[in-house]
VEXGUDREN-841102 format. One line per field, with one value per residue: residue in one letter; x, z, y of N, C-alpha, C in turn; residue number from 1. Coordinates in nm, 3 decimals. Atoms other than C-alpha are relative to their C-alpha. Layout:
BEGIN
code = c(A ...)
n.x = c(X ...)
n.z = c(Z ...)
n.y = c(Y ...)
ca.x = c(X ...)
ca.z = c(Z ...)
ca.y = c(Y ...)
c.x = c(X ...)
c.z = c(Z ...)
c.y = c(Y ...)
pos = c(NUM ...)
# end
This chain:
BEGIN
code = c(X X X X X X X X X X X X X X X X X X X X X X X X X X X X X X X X X X X X X X X X X X X X X X X X X X X X X X X X X X X X X X X X X X X X X X X X X X X X X X X X X X X X X X X X X X X X X X X X X X X X X X X X X X X X X X X X X X X X X X X X X X X X X X X X X X X X X X X X X X X X X X X X X X X X X X X X X X X X X X X X X X X X X X X X X X X X X X X X X X X X X X X X X X X X X X X X X X X X X X X X X X X X X X X X X X X X X X X X X X X X X X X X X X X X X X X X X X X X X X X X X X X X X X X X X X X X X)
n.x = c(-0.138 -0.007 0.023 -0.124 -0.097 0.037 -0.011 -0.141 -0.066 0.043 -0.052 -0.143 -0.020 0.048 0.137 0.086 0.139 0.062 0.002 0.130 0.098 -0.051 0.029 0.146 0.031 -0.041 0.100 0.124 -0.023 0.003 0.139 0.068 -0.051 0.063 0.141 0.010 -0.039 0.104 0.116 -0.036 -0.030 0.107 -0.070 0.045 -0.116 -0.064 0.083 -0.017 -0.132 0.015 0.059 -0.105 -0.088 0.076 0.000 -0.135 -0.007 0.080 -0.072 -0.111 0.054 0.046 -0.121 -0.054 0.086 -0.011 -0.123 0.015 -0.068 -0.094 0.057 -0.019 0.092 0.119 0.121 0.052 -0.100 -0.118 -0.006 0.077 0.141 0.019 -0.009 0.124 0.107 -0.016 0.048 0.147 0.043 -0.010 0.112 0.117 -0.015 0.038 0.146 0.057 -0.027 0.080 0.141 0.023 -0.049 0.058 -0.020 -0.136 -0.020 0.079 0.115 -0.041 -0.062 0.105 0.057 -0.094 0.005 0.063 -0.088 -0.118 0.042 0.021 -0.129 -0.071 0.056 -0.036 -0.145 -0.022 0.037 -0.102 -0.124 0.007 0.010 -0.133 -0.089 0.042 -0.021 -0.142 -0.065 0.050 -0.039 -0.143 -0.011 0.084 0.129 0.094 0.138 0.027 0.010 0.129 0.103 -0.010 0.023 0.138 0.028 -0.055 0.086 0.125 -0.029 0.001 0.141 0.048 -0.059 0.071 0.135 -0.009 -0.040 0.109 0.099 -0.059 -0.023 0.123 -0.042 0.051 -0.108 -0.077 0.081 -0.002 -0.133 0.001 0.059 -0.100 -0.099 0.065 -0.006 -0.135 -0.006 0.072 -0.086 -0.107 0.059 0.015 -0.133 -0.037 0.074 -0.049 -0.105 0.048 -0.018 -0.094 0.066 0.021 0.099 0.130 0.114 0.049 -0.086 -0.130 -0.019 0.060 0.144 0.018 -0.019 0.117 0.114 -0.015 0.050 0.143 0.026 -0.028 0.108 0.114 -0.031 0.010 0.143 0.054 -0.049 0.071 0.139 0.015 -0.010 0.056 -0.032 -0.135 -0.005 0.072 0.127 -0.019 -0.051 0.101 0.117 0.030 0.081 0.123 0.094 0.045 0.095 0.124 0.061 0.062 0.117 0.106 0.049 0.084 0.125 0.082 0.056)
n.z = c(-0.008 -0.100 -0.130 -0.042 -0.030 -0.127 -0.110 -0.029 -0.051 -0.139 -0.080 -0.019 -0.087 -0.135 -0.021 0.058 -0.042 0.098 0.133 0.036 0.040 0.116 0.119 0.018 0.064 0.140 0.067 0.015 0.110 0.123 0.029 0.057 0.136 0.085 0.018 0.094 0.132 0.049 0.042 0.116 0.115 0.010 -0.009 -0.118 -0.062 -0.085 -0.118 -0.083 -0.062 -0.111 -0.113 -0.056 -0.077 -0.118 -0.093 -0.059 -0.100 -0.116 -0.071 -0.073 -0.112 -0.100 -0.066 -0.083 -0.117 -0.082 -0.081 -0.103 0.013 -0.105 -0.096 0.048 0.111 -0.030 0.058 0.129 0.074 0.021 0.136 0.015 0.014 0.127 0.109 0.000 0.046 0.145 0.064 -0.002 0.093 0.135 0.013 0.028 0.136 0.093 -0.004 0.065 0.144 0.057 0.003 0.082 0.138 0.040 0.143 0.015 -0.076 0.036 -0.086 -0.127 -0.080 -0.054 -0.116 -0.112 -0.058 -0.131 -0.095 -0.032 -0.094 -0.129 -0.056 -0.042 -0.126 -0.112 -0.021 -0.073 -0.140 -0.059 -0.010 -0.114 -0.122 -0.031 -0.038 -0.132 -0.103 -0.023 -0.064 -0.137 -0.078 -0.028 -0.114 -0.107 -0.007 0.053 -0.020 0.106 0.126 0.004 0.020 0.132 0.110 0.048 0.077 0.134 0.077 0.025 0.113 0.118 0.036 0.066 0.133 0.085 0.025 0.097 0.131 0.052 0.058 0.111 0.112 0.015 -0.017 -0.121 -0.058 -0.089 -0.119 -0.083 -0.061 -0.114 -0.115 -0.052 -0.073 -0.124 -0.091 -0.055 -0.099 -0.119 -0.067 -0.066 -0.119 -0.098 -0.054 -0.091 -0.124 -0.070 -0.094 -0.109 0.024 -0.089 -0.113 0.022 0.105 -0.045 0.045 0.133 0.061 0.021 0.139 0.028 0.020 0.124 0.111 0.005 0.046 0.143 0.080 0.029 0.076 0.140 0.046 0.026 0.120 0.111 0.026 0.053 0.137 0.088 0.016 0.073 0.147 0.038 0.138 0.005 -0.076 0.050 -0.072 -0.127 -0.097 -0.028 -0.059 -0.133 -0.074 -0.046 0.111 0.033 -0.102 0.029 0.120 -0.037 -0.081 0.090 0.075 -0.091 -0.021 0.121 0.005)
n.y = c(-0.046 -0.106 0.062 0.066 -0.106 -0.063 0.098 0.029 -0.119 -0.019 0.110 -0.021 -0.115 0.031 -0.048 0.102 -0.021 -0.088 0.062 0.057 -0.100 -0.073 0.082 -0.003 -0.128 0.013 0.085 -0.077 -0.094 0.077 0.038 -0.117 -0.018 0.101 -0.034 -0.113 0.049 0.090 -0.079 -0.081 0.085 0.100 0.128 0.072 0.064 -0.101 -0.018 0.119 -0.010 -0.093 0.072 0.086 -0.088 -0.043 0.113 0.007 -0.108 0.042 0.106 -0.062 -0.076 0.098 0.049 -0.107 -0.017 0.120 -0.009 -0.101 -0.129 -0.039 -0.095 -0.137 -0.029 -0.082 0.059 -0.048 -0.076 0.081 0.051 0.123 -0.035 -0.071 0.097 0.077 -0.089 -0.017 0.123 0.000 -0.105 0.056 0.094 -0.083 -0.053 0.107 0.013 -0.116 0.008 0.108 -0.039 -0.118 0.021 0.128 0.024 0.050 0.124 0.117 0.022 0.060 -0.105 -0.086 0.066 -0.011 -0.133 0.004 0.070 -0.081 -0.103 0.064 0.038 -0.121 -0.052 0.087 -0.011 -0.124 0.023 0.087 -0.076 -0.090 0.081 0.054 -0.111 -0.048 0.101 0.026 -0.114 -0.015 0.117 -0.012 -0.092 0.054 -0.071 0.097 -0.048 -0.098 0.074 0.069 -0.102 -0.061 0.093 0.001 -0.122 0.018 0.092 -0.073 -0.087 0.085 0.024 -0.122 -0.002 0.096 -0.049 -0.109 0.054 0.080 -0.090 -0.072 0.091 0.081 0.139 0.064 0.081 -0.087 -0.030 0.120 0.009 -0.092 0.069 0.091 -0.081 -0.043 0.116 0.003 -0.107 0.048 0.098 -0.075 -0.061 0.106 0.031 -0.109 0.015 0.117 -0.043 -0.086 -0.142 -0.064 -0.066 -0.143 -0.021 -0.047 0.077 -0.036 -0.102 0.062 0.040 0.129 -0.019 -0.075 0.093 0.087 -0.079 -0.029 0.113 -0.013 -0.122 0.030 0.088 -0.087 -0.078 0.093 0.021 -0.125 -0.014 0.092 -0.042 -0.126 0.010 0.129 0.032 0.056 0.123 0.116 0.018 0.068 -0.097 -0.100 0.062 -0.051 0.096 -0.062 -0.007 0.135 0.040 -0.073 0.058 0.127 -0.029 -0.046 0.115 0.079 -0.073 0.012 0.133)
ca.x = c(2.635 2.567 2.434 2.755 2.965 2.774 2.765 3.138 3.244 3.036 3.151 3.518 3.479 3.333 2.978 2.808 2.497 2.438 2.477 2.133 1.922 2.154 2.120 1.743 1.735 1.927 1.679 1.383 1.538 1.593 1.232 1.107 1.335 1.203 0.846 0.898 1.078 0.807 0.533 0.718 0.830 0.513 0.729 0.575 0.912 1.057 0.761 0.797 1.169 1.070 0.855 1.148 1.372 1.097 1.074 1.452 1.427 1.151 1.359 1.659 1.444 1.282 1.628 1.739 1.438 1.478 1.829 1.702 1.857 2.140 2.074 2.200 1.931 1.676 1.315 1.187 1.470 1.714 1.827 1.661 1.318 1.361 1.466 1.163 0.937 1.083 1.010 0.646 0.616 0.737 0.476 0.205 0.346 0.310 -0.050 -0.123 0.041 -0.138 -0.472 -0.429 -0.232 -0.472 -0.414 -0.047 -0.074 -0.205 -0.526 -0.348 -0.149 -0.465 -0.593 -0.280 -0.367 -0.606 -0.385 -0.086 -0.278 -0.384 -0.031 0.109 -0.128 -0.061 0.315 0.299 0.121 0.371 0.663 0.550 0.462 0.805 0.986 0.782 0.805 1.178 1.277 1.052 1.130 1.503 1.449 1.219 0.906 0.686 0.374 0.398 0.454 0.144 -0.056 0.069 0.040 -0.343 -0.352 -0.132 -0.359 -0.670 -0.507 -0.452 -0.824 -0.900 -0.659 -0.829 -1.172 -1.070 -0.895 -1.191 -1.429 -1.189 -1.115 -1.466 -1.322 -1.512 -1.197 -1.005 -1.295 -1.308 -0.933 -0.992 -1.213 -0.936 -0.691 -0.943 -0.956 -0.578 -0.609 -0.865 -0.626 -0.347 -0.581 -0.660 -0.289 -0.237 -0.508 -0.342 -0.069 -0.120 -0.160 0.103 0.030 0.057 -0.207 -0.538 -0.876 -0.982 -0.724 -0.440 -0.295 -0.423 -0.785 -0.747 -0.613 -0.903 -1.152 -1.010 -1.118 -1.497 -1.484 -1.326 -1.594 -1.867 -1.692 -1.670 -2.045 -2.124 -1.908 -2.091 -2.432 -2.360 -2.225 -2.464 -2.372 -2.014 -2.103 -2.211 -2.568 -2.439 -2.261 -2.554 -2.797 -2.963 -3.087 -3.340 -3.498 -3.508 -3.688 -3.944 -4.002 -4.070 -4.312 -4.508 -4.528 -4.668 -4.924 -5.042 -5.091)
ca.z = c(-1.586 -1.377 -1.095 -1.084 -1.092 -0.804 -0.594 -0.629 -0.568 -0.250 -0.132 -0.183 -0.002 0.304 0.252 0.169 0.365 0.093 -0.196 -0.174 -0.180 -0.429 -0.672 -0.610 -0.708 -1.027 -1.110 -1.047 -1.277 -1.539 -1.507 -1.568 -1.872 -2.012 -1.955 -2.137 -2.424 -2.447 -2.468 -2.717 -2.941 -2.891 -2.786 -2.548 -2.489 -2.352 -2.117 -1.999 -1.935 -1.718 -1.504 -1.463 -1.351 -1.114 -0.962 -0.910 -0.732 -0.509 -0.423 -0.326 -0.109 0.062 0.137 0.274 0.504 0.622 0.748 0.957 1.017 1.214 1.519 1.332 1.063 1.065 1.006 0.649 0.553 0.449 0.124 0.187 0.225 -0.077 -0.297 -0.190 -0.246 -0.593 -0.677 -0.573 -0.770 -1.083 -1.016 -1.002 -1.324 -1.495 -1.378 -1.497 -1.836 -1.893 -1.819 -2.007 -2.313 -2.410 -2.781 -2.727 -2.473 -2.531 -2.380 -2.118 -2.010 -1.967 -1.721 -1.510 -1.434 -1.143 -0.981 -1.006 -0.837 -0.563 -0.519 -0.502 -0.222 -0.007 -0.065 0.052 0.369 0.431 0.363 0.613 0.864 0.842 0.859 1.161 1.349 1.296 1.398 1.707 1.816 1.793 2.051 2.267 2.184 2.134 2.277 2.030 1.744 1.838 1.841 1.504 1.297 1.297 1.175 0.879 0.779 0.822 0.587 0.345 0.361 0.274 -0.018 -0.151 -0.112 -0.296 -0.573 -0.602 -0.662 -0.889 -1.106 -1.071 -0.937 -0.692 -0.643 -0.497 -0.266 -0.148 -0.088 0.136 0.358 0.389 0.492 0.749 0.895 0.935 1.114 1.349 1.423 1.503 1.741 1.912 1.945 2.103 2.358 2.441 2.625 2.958 2.943 3.092 3.422 3.294 3.020 3.062 3.027 2.660 2.599 2.482 2.155 2.188 2.221 1.937 1.709 1.805 1.742 1.395 1.279 1.333 1.207 0.887 0.865 0.895 0.631 0.406 0.444 0.382 0.070 -0.070 -0.019 -0.183 -0.537 -0.634 -1.001 -0.917 -0.701 -0.792 -0.699 -0.424 -0.262 -0.286 -0.140 0.166 0.428 0.557 0.216 0.151 0.483 0.400 0.060 0.214 0.468 0.191 -0.006 0.297 0.356 -0.005 0.026)
ca.y = c(-0.339 -0.028 -0.246 -0.450 -0.133 0.025 -0.292 -0.368 -0.008 0.021 -0.320 -0.235 0.098 -0.074 0.055 -0.271 -0.164 0.097 -0.146 -0.304 0.010 0.182 -0.110 -0.114 0.253 0.174 -0.104 0.128 0.389 0.121 0.007 0.360 0.386 0.059 0.179 0.510 0.338 0.073 0.338 0.558 0.271 0.064 -0.229 -0.483 -0.650 -0.327 -0.285 -0.645 -0.589 -0.293 -0.522 -0.761 -0.474 -0.357 -0.705 -0.704 -0.368 -0.505 -0.813 -0.599 -0.374 -0.674 -0.810 -0.474 -0.438 -0.796 -0.719 -0.425 -0.083 0.071 0.284 0.592 0.566 0.849 0.744 0.789 1.026 0.756 0.600 0.266 0.425 0.655 0.363 0.160 0.461 0.513 0.148 0.187 0.513 0.331 0.060 0.328 0.474 0.136 0.109 0.462 0.404 0.074 0.239 0.568 0.450 0.173 0.224 0.131 -0.150 -0.500 -0.631 -0.843 -0.537 -0.332 -0.591 -0.540 -0.178 -0.242 -0.512 -0.278 0.002 -0.236 -0.371 -0.018 0.083 -0.224 -0.193 0.169 0.060 -0.220 0.014 0.276 0.002 -0.162 0.172 0.282 -0.046 -0.104 0.248 0.260 -0.096 -0.023 0.253 0.041 0.245 -0.059 0.106 0.395 0.150 -0.050 0.275 0.398 0.081 0.067 0.429 0.334 0.046 0.261 0.511 0.224 0.145 0.507 0.481 0.170 0.328 0.645 0.451 0.216 0.505 0.689 0.386 0.235 -0.089 -0.308 -0.519 -0.224 -0.142 -0.503 -0.498 -0.195 -0.409 -0.668 -0.396 -0.272 -0.624 -0.615 -0.280 -0.439 -0.725 -0.479 -0.296 -0.627 -0.702 -0.359 -0.426 -0.757 -0.565 -0.392 -0.017 0.211 0.382 0.738 0.685 0.867 0.701 0.716 0.990 0.771 0.651 0.296 0.408 0.658 0.385 0.159 0.440 0.502 0.154 0.189 0.548 0.422 0.151 0.417 0.628 0.323 0.257 0.624 0.623 0.321 0.481 0.814 0.749 0.470 0.500 0.397 0.097 -0.252 -0.356 -0.584 -0.286 -0.045 -0.295 -0.147 -0.399 -0.151 -0.103 -0.475 -0.532 -0.262 -0.419 -0.761 -0.611 -0.437 -0.759 -0.942 -0.667 -0.687 -1.059)
c.x = c(0.017 -0.023 0.128 0.105 -0.028 0.022 0.147 0.072 -0.037 0.054 0.149 0.028 -0.055 -0.139 -0.100 -0.145 -0.074 -0.024 -0.140 -0.099 0.049 -0.027 -0.150 -0.043 0.039 -0.101 -0.132 0.014 -0.001 -0.140 -0.078 0.047 -0.059 -0.146 -0.018 0.035 -0.108 -0.125 0.032 0.018 -0.106 0.056 -0.040 0.118 0.074 -0.081 0.011 0.136 -0.003 -0.061 0.101 0.096 -0.069 -0.006 0.136 0.018 -0.078 0.070 0.116 -0.049 -0.053 0.117 0.055 -0.083 0.003 0.121 -0.009 0.082 0.100 -0.065 0.014 -0.095 -0.111 -0.124 -0.041 0.108 0.131 -0.007 -0.083 -0.147 -0.026 0.007 -0.126 -0.117 0.008 -0.049 -0.152 -0.054 0.007 -0.113 -0.130 0.007 -0.036 -0.151 -0.068 0.018 -0.084 -0.147 -0.025 0.044 -0.050 0.020 0.140 0.016 -0.091 -0.111 0.039 0.073 -0.103 -0.061 0.092 -0.010 -0.058 0.083 0.125 -0.034 -0.019 0.131 0.078 -0.050 0.043 0.150 0.035 -0.031 0.105 0.132 0.000 -0.010 0.135 0.095 -0.033 0.035 0.149 0.068 -0.045 0.041 0.148 0.026 -0.093 -0.128 -0.110 -0.145 -0.039 -0.015 -0.135 -0.115 -0.001 -0.036 -0.146 -0.036 0.049 -0.089 -0.138 0.019 0.006 -0.141 -0.059 0.057 -0.069 -0.140 0.001 0.038 -0.112 -0.110 0.055 0.012 -0.120 0.031 -0.054 0.109 0.086 -0.078 -0.008 0.135 0.012 -0.060 0.099 0.107 -0.058 -0.004 0.138 0.018 -0.071 0.083 0.113 -0.051 -0.017 0.133 0.045 -0.072 0.039 0.109 -0.061 0.033 0.100 -0.073 -0.032 -0.100 -0.134 -0.111 -0.054 0.085 0.141 0.007 -0.066 -0.150 -0.028 0.017 -0.120 -0.122 0.006 -0.059 -0.151 -0.036 0.025 -0.109 -0.126 0.022 -0.010 -0.146 -0.064 0.042 -0.073 -0.144 -0.013 0.010 -0.052 0.033 0.139 0.009 -0.075 -0.130 0.016 0.053 -0.106 -0.125 -0.019 -0.087 -0.132 -0.105 -0.052 -0.104 -0.135 -0.073 -0.070 -0.126 -0.118 -0.059 -0.093 -0.134 -0.092 -0.064 -0.113)
c.z = c(0.107 0.140 0.054 0.039 0.136 0.117 0.036 0.058 0.146 0.091 0.030 0.094 0.140 0.029 -0.064 0.041 -0.093 -0.135 -0.039 -0.045 -0.119 -0.130 -0.026 -0.069 -0.148 -0.078 -0.021 -0.112 -0.135 -0.040 -0.059 -0.141 -0.098 -0.027 -0.102 -0.141 -0.059 -0.046 -0.128 -0.125 -0.025 0.002 0.130 0.071 0.091 0.128 0.093 0.070 0.117 0.122 0.065 0.086 0.128 0.103 0.068 0.106 0.125 0.081 0.082 0.121 0.110 0.079 0.096 0.126 0.092 0.093 0.109 -0.027 0.112 0.091 -0.046 -0.112 0.045 -0.061 -0.127 -0.082 -0.010 -0.139 -0.022 -0.024 -0.135 -0.119 -0.009 -0.050 -0.150 -0.076 -0.007 -0.095 -0.144 -0.024 -0.028 -0.142 -0.105 -0.004 -0.073 -0.152 -0.066 -0.012 -0.099 -0.145 -0.053 -0.147 -0.027 0.062 -0.051 0.100 0.134 0.088 0.062 0.126 0.121 0.073 0.142 0.101 0.038 0.095 0.139 0.067 0.048 0.133 0.117 0.026 0.072 0.149 0.070 0.018 0.121 0.131 0.042 0.047 0.140 0.109 0.029 0.073 0.146 0.087 0.036 0.119 0.114 0.020 -0.057 0.014 -0.110 -0.135 -0.012 -0.018 -0.142 -0.113 -0.043 -0.082 -0.144 -0.085 -0.022 -0.116 -0.130 -0.046 -0.072 -0.141 -0.096 -0.034 -0.104 -0.139 -0.062 -0.063 -0.124 -0.125 -0.027 0.011 0.132 0.068 0.094 0.126 0.092 0.069 0.119 0.124 0.063 0.080 0.132 0.102 0.064 0.106 0.129 0.078 0.074 0.125 0.110 0.062 0.099 0.133 0.076 0.099 0.106 -0.029 0.100 0.105 -0.027 -0.113 0.060 -0.057 -0.131 -0.071 -0.014 -0.143 -0.034 -0.028 -0.129 -0.122 -0.013 -0.052 -0.149 -0.087 -0.023 -0.074 -0.149 -0.057 -0.031 -0.127 -0.125 -0.038 -0.060 -0.145 -0.097 -0.024 -0.089 -0.152 -0.051 -0.144 -0.015 0.065 -0.072 0.078 0.135 0.107 0.041 0.066 0.142 0.074 0.045 -0.108 -0.039 0.101 -0.023 -0.120 0.033 0.082 -0.086 -0.080 0.086 0.022 -0.121 -0.010 0.102)
c.y = c(0.108 -0.055 -0.065 0.103 0.063 -0.095 -0.024 0.121 0.025 -0.109 0.019 0.118 -0.020 0.052 -0.097 0.016 0.097 -0.067 -0.045 0.107 0.083 -0.079 -0.007 0.129 -0.002 -0.084 0.074 0.103 -0.071 -0.042 0.116 0.028 -0.099 0.034 0.112 -0.045 -0.091 0.073 0.078 -0.085 -0.106 -0.141 -0.070 -0.066 0.097 0.020 -0.120 0.000 0.097 -0.067 -0.093 0.083 0.049 -0.110 -0.016 0.108 -0.036 -0.108 0.057 0.078 -0.092 -0.056 0.104 0.020 -0.121 0.006 0.106 0.125 0.020 0.103 0.144 0.038 0.093 -0.064 0.073 0.071 -0.079 -0.061 -0.125 0.029 0.069 -0.095 -0.085 0.085 0.022 -0.123 -0.003 0.107 -0.051 -0.101 0.075 0.058 -0.105 -0.017 0.115 -0.008 -0.108 0.039 0.114 -0.019 -0.134 -0.029 -0.054 -0.137 -0.111 -0.022 -0.061 0.100 0.093 -0.061 0.006 0.133 -0.001 -0.079 0.079 0.114 -0.059 -0.041 0.121 0.053 -0.087 0.004 0.130 -0.018 -0.086 0.074 0.092 -0.078 -0.055 0.110 0.049 -0.101 -0.021 0.115 0.014 -0.118 0.004 0.090 -0.037 0.081 -0.090 0.047 0.100 -0.070 -0.070 0.098 0.054 -0.096 -0.008 0.123 -0.015 -0.090 0.059 0.097 -0.079 -0.034 0.121 0.012 -0.095 0.049 0.112 -0.048 -0.083 0.083 0.070 -0.087 -0.090 -0.149 -0.054 -0.082 0.085 0.033 -0.121 -0.019 0.096 -0.062 -0.098 0.074 0.050 -0.113 -0.011 0.109 -0.041 -0.101 0.070 0.070 -0.105 -0.041 0.107 -0.010 -0.128 0.030 0.091 0.146 0.058 0.083 0.147 0.028 0.040 -0.086 0.058 0.105 -0.054 -0.051 -0.132 0.012 0.076 -0.089 -0.094 0.075 0.027 -0.112 0.009 0.129 -0.021 -0.091 0.082 0.083 -0.088 -0.023 0.125 0.019 -0.091 0.042 0.122 -0.017 -0.134 -0.037 -0.060 -0.137 -0.111 -0.017 -0.066 0.095 0.100 -0.057 0.046 -0.099 0.059 0.006 -0.137 -0.048 0.067 -0.059 -0.132 0.023 0.045 -0.116 -0.086 0.068 -0.010 -0.138 -0.017)
pos = c(1 2 3 4 5 6 7 8 9 10 11 12 13 14 15 16 17 18 19 20 21 22 23 24 25 26 27 28 29 30 31 32 33 34 35 36 37 38 39 40 41 42 43 44 45 46 47 48 49 50 51 52 53 54 55 56 57 58 59 60 61 62 63 64 65 66 67 68 69 70 71 72 73 74 75 76 77 78 79 80 81 82 83 84 85 86 87 88 89 90 91 92 93 94 95 96 97 98 99 100 101 102 103 104 105 106 107 108 109 110 111 112 113 114 115 116 117 118 119 120 121 122 123 124 125 126 127 128 129 130 131 132 133 134 135 136 137 138 139 140 141 142 143 144 145 146 147 148 149 150 151 152 153 154 155 156 157 158 159 160 161 162 163 164 165 166 167 168 169 170 171 172 173 174 175 176 177 178 179 180 181 182 183 184 185 186 187 188 189 190 191 192 193 194 195 196 197 198 199 200 201 202 203 204 205 206 207 208 209 210 211 212 213 214 215 216 217 218 219 220 221 222 223 224 225 226 227 228 229 230 231 232 233 234 235 236 237 238 239 240 241 242 243 244 245 246 247 248 249 250 251 252 253)
# end
């Protein structure tokens, strides 16, 4: 009811470009209300209704970002971005609630915690990437956009790595590797364009973005070697140690 009221009022006042993100914000608020009620009342139907409202908010935000922005939009500090960020925050809240309130939630809800954390991280990366690219491309700053996008996806890899260690999830750590591959592809796309004449050798944004990818890979490898009690055996496997073990076996024979 509130969604219809907001949408029709904004449409009649000639501000239809505000209707989508405003209704998405209403749906995100409704999803958080359903989540709180479902936890307090121990009602699985209320929690499921919150997920439906959250999906509606995500659909409205996807529609809004598909249509693009006006030239007067400031980057990040706009209603569309705040509504999308609120939707992702509610998604993280669902993941947190499903993991911490296990005595209230059902077993199938508990299994949704890790996927929700993973979805929240990738949606954050996509959100910042879309916001950055649309605003810079609208002002013909394509070179700057190609330099910034790999940094955002490298930051997403760091987020997956940290969440994977914190939540003891190998799936989140593997998802971080997939995000790092996307960052590598974006770096390759950036190098597919000719460099500008005023760029310095190695002291330019394109090279810095490319350097961030192998540095993140080294950090990822270092992180897997240190907390061995948090990693799976396949992650902690050291090729150097395995080679030494085989050499010793041969010498004994």
